[in-house]
N, C-alpha and C positions, 0 to 999 in steps of 0.2 A: 308409536315406537316405545319399546320397553325402556325401563330406567337404565338397565345395563347398556343398551344401545346408545342412549343419550350420553351416558358417562364416557363411553368409548369414543364417540364422536367429539365430545368436548376435549378429551385427552389428546386426540389426533390434532385438533385445532390448536391447542396450546403448544404441542411439540413442534408442529410446523411453524407456528408463530415464533417460537424461540429460535428456531433455525434461521429465520430471516432476521430477527432482531440481533442475534449474535453476529451474523455475517456483516450486517451494516455497521455494527459496533466496532468490529475489528478493523474495518476499512477506515472508519472515522478516527480511530486511535492511531492509525499509521500515517504519519505526515508524508511518507514517501509513496503511499499507495496511488496507483493510477490504473485505469482500465486500458490504457494505450497498448500495452504488450498483448493482452488478451484479444483486443480488437484487431490489431495488425497481423496476428497469426491465424486469422479466420480461414477455415478450409472451404466453407460454403458461403456464397454471397460475399466474397472478399471486397467487391466494389462498395457495398453498403457499409461494411464494418470499417474499411479504410477511411471512408467519408466521416463516419462517427469519430474516428480517431484523429481526424485532422485538427490542426491547431485552433481553428475557429469553432469547433464543436466539442472538443474534449472536456472543457470546463463544465458545461452543463450536463454532459453525459456522466461525468464523475459525480456531480452533485445529485442527479436523479438516481444514480446507482446506489449511492450511500443512503440518502434520505428516503428513497423509495423502499429499500429493504427495512430500514428502521420503522417507517410508518406502517408498512404491511405487517411487520412483526407485532407492533403494538396493537393494530386493529384485530389481528387474529387472536392474540393472547387475551385481549379484553372482550372479544366477541362483538366488536362494534364495526358496523359496515362490512360485515364478513363477506358478503357476496361480491361487493365491489373490490375489496382487498384481494379476494381469491382470484378473480378474473385478471386483475392487474398483475398479480404474481405469476399467473399462467403465462401472460404475455412476456414477462421478464424471463421466465424459465426457457421459453422458446427462443428468445434473443440470446440467452446464454448457450443454448443447445447447438445452434447452427455453426458457430465458430469451431467447435470441436468435432463436427460431423464431417467425415470424409466418406461420403456415401459408398457403400452401406455401413461401413465401420464407424463406430463412435466409441472412443475410449477403449475399454476392454470388452465391449459388447457389439451387437449387431442391431443397429437402429435405436435400441433402447439403452439409455444410461440414466444416471440419477436425476437429470433434469426432467426426463419424461415421467419418471416415477413421482417426482414432486408435483408435476403438473397434474397427474392423475389424482393424487391425494387432494390437491387444491380444488379440482373439479368436483370431487365428492363433497368437500366442505361447502362449495358454492351451491350445488344442486340440493343438498340436504339442509341448506340454511342453518349451518352449524352454530351460528352466533345466537340463535333463538333459544339455545339450551345452555343455561348458566352463563349468559353473556349479555352484553349491552343491547344487542338486537332483541333478545327476549324481554329485556326490561321495557324497551320501547313498545313491543307488541302487547305486553301485559298492561302498560299504561293506556294503550289505545283500545283495549278489548271492551266492548259494550257491556255494561253491567245489567244484562237482561236475564240473568239466571242461567244462561247457557254455559256449559263446561268449555273453557278455553282449550285450544289445541296446544297451547304452550304452557310451560310451568307457571305457577302462580307467582305474583310479584315478590312476596316475602323472601323465599329461598334464593332469589336471583341477586338481591342487593348486596349481600355480604361477599359472595365470591367475586362479583363484578368489581366492587370497590377494592378488594384485595388485589385482583388482577391489574386494575388501573394503577394502584399504588406501586406495585412491583415493577410494572413496565416503566412508569415515570421515574422511579428510583434508578432503574438500570440506565435510562436515557441520560438522566442528570449525572450519574456516575461516569458514563462514557464521555460526555461532553467535558466534565471536569478533568478526567484523565487526558483527554485530547489537548486541552489547554495546557496542562502540566507538561505533556510531551513536547508540545510546540515551544513552550518556554525553555525547557531543558535543551532542546535542539538549538534554539537561538543563542542561549548562553554558551553552549559548547562550541558553536560556530564562531562566536565572538572571541572566546578564549583561544580557539585555534588560529584565528586571524591575528590576534594580538601576539601569540607565540611565534607565528610565522614572521611577523614584522620584526620581532626582537631577534629571531634566529637568522635574519638575512644579513646581519653584520657580525663579523668575527674579529677578534683581536689576533695579533701575531702569535701570542702565547697559545690561543686556542688552536690555531692552525698548526703550530709546532707539535701539538700532541698527536697529530696524524702524520707520522713520519716514516711509516713502513710501507713497503709495496702492497701489503695486504690492507692498508688503511692510509691512503696517500692523498693529502690535500696540498695544493700548490697555489701560490700567489702569483698572479700575472696582471700587471697594470692595476694594482690595488683592488683586484677582484679575486675571490676565492673559488677554486675549482676542485672538485673531487675526481681525481684521475685514477682512482683505484681500479675501476672496470676497464679503463682504456689502456693501462700499462701492457697487458698481454697482447693487445691489438697493435701496439706501436711497432714499427719496423725494427727499432732497436730499443727494447724496453729498458736496458740499463742506462740509457741517456736521460730517462725521466726520473728514475729512482733516486739519484743524488739530490733532487730538489723536493722530495717529499717532506712536507712540513716547513718548507722554506719559500723564499721569493725567487721565482724562476723567470722573472720578466725578461732579463737580458738574454738568458739562454733561449727562451721561446722566440724573442724578437730577432735574434741573430743566428740561431742554431749553433752558436759558438763558432761560427765560421763567417761572420759578417754577411750572412744571407738571411732572408726572411722565409717564414713558412708559407705554404700555398693557401689559397682561399679555402680549400677543402679542410686543411688543418685548422683554420680559423673557425670554420663552422663546427668542426668536431669539438673544439674547445668550448664554444658557446653552449653546447649540449651538456657540458660537465659543470656548468655554473652552479655554485652553491650559495654565494652571497657576496657582500662587499667587505672590504677590510676596514676596520674601525680607524 
């Protein structure tokens, strides 16, 4: 194989490896990511993908999805265990392919989409043993080549070490960076949720002065039995809207309990009021 062909094959290996590494990294950095939606929308073999999306399987499916892509990406970038990584990636691409296949249409094409193209590129990497050119596999081959004076079929050991070490260092740096960002994202999310919960707990109680600030039909809060209700959206639905408006920003307990006529509201009205609950009165 010519030197240009080796370099082209090496470039293809690194590009495809980066594609997998980045895909796994983005999933790892997104605390909300899950394969559930993709699996449940499968067009082909839905029974298989719905089973993978079940509560008992989803955790390990997500784990393999994220870390499978990360490890495949690292293996291809460093050229280590390239054949195994390539065939594993082909299996992954086929698993990604069938959910979007609505035979014979797939995406914007007919039978062939990006998953098939990636699988073909990976097949080339595997059959050509691309890791033996400027990669970890080549280093292993060079180390195991008998010193009998014969010309080895792979590049000599010296030129392999530097690019291999650089590839490993870059891949490891990216992984460490991704994990660090993931922990930071998780910490920020936990902090934000804690603050949101704390704010919600504080906001569930209101003073009479706070309620009084919402005194117009366009912004109407009412107190009933020491609970605060936001009646703004309900006023237009009430059979007689002007019966509610005088109590905006005020205590309407007596009016609600007696309808100002010594009679009580129906159970339906009680349920409607419950849906308007805003918080408790301090």
